[in-house]
N, C-alpha and C positions, 0 to 999 in steps of 0.2 A: 154817770154813776161813779166812775173811777175818781173824778175830781172831788166828789163828796167826801172821800176818805183821804184826801190830800195828795193824790197822785197827779203829776203833770207830765206832759210829753217832753221828751228830750229831742229838740231839733226836729229833723225829718226822719227820725228812727221809728218806723212803724211796720206793721205787717197786717195781712188780711186773712191768711191761711190759719185755720184753727190750730193745726199742728205747730206751725211756726210760732204763733202766739204762746202756746203752752211751753215750747222750748225756750222762748225768751224769758218767761216767768221762772222756769226751772234753773236758768242761768243767772237768776238774780237781777234781771234787767227791769222787772216791773210787775204789774198786776194786770189782769184782764178779766173779762166776763166771757163765759163759755155757755152755750146752750146745754141744758141738762143731758140731752142725748149724746153729746160729744164729751162732756166733762169727765165722766167715768173712764172712758177710753184714754183720753189725753192725759189725765192726771195719774191714773193707776200705774203707768210705766215710769213715772218721774217721782222718785222718792223724795226729792227736795221740794216738791210742791205740796201745798195744802189746799184742799177743796172745802169751801165754806158755802153751803147753800143759803139762799135767802130765807129769812124768817117770815112767816106769814105769806101774804100774797106776793108771789114772785113777779118781777116785771115781765111784760110780754110785748109783742109787736104784731102788727098786721102785715101780711105779705100780699102783694098784688101781682097780677099777671097782665102783661101788656104786650102787644104786638102791632106791627104795621097794618093799616087797613088793607094794603095791597098784597099782604102775604097770601100765598096760595094755600097755606095751612091754617087759615082762620077757623075753619070748622073744627079741625083737630084741637086747636087751642081752646075753643069754646067748650068742647067736650072735657078737656083736661081741667078747665076752670070749674065745671060742674062736679067733677070727681073730687076736686080739692075743697070745694065749698063745705063748710060745716053743716051737719044735718040739723034740722029744726025740730028736735025732739022735745 
């Protein structure tokens, strides 16, 4: 998505923490995508940043849950998966 607006990576200069990414943007180092849940918190305290929401249908992603077959907590993970599964309304 960032490449679509002309942004490219500078060497190996990256981060994965949402807070670190927001700090990099506020320092003028680049642009990033933030989940809407975190965007308000991360951008609100950084006056030099601008938050632009997606117009129309926002991008999304699917998240999976995986564990080792031999994990002694397999039943707990299955229960967690059921709790996280979207309802079929």
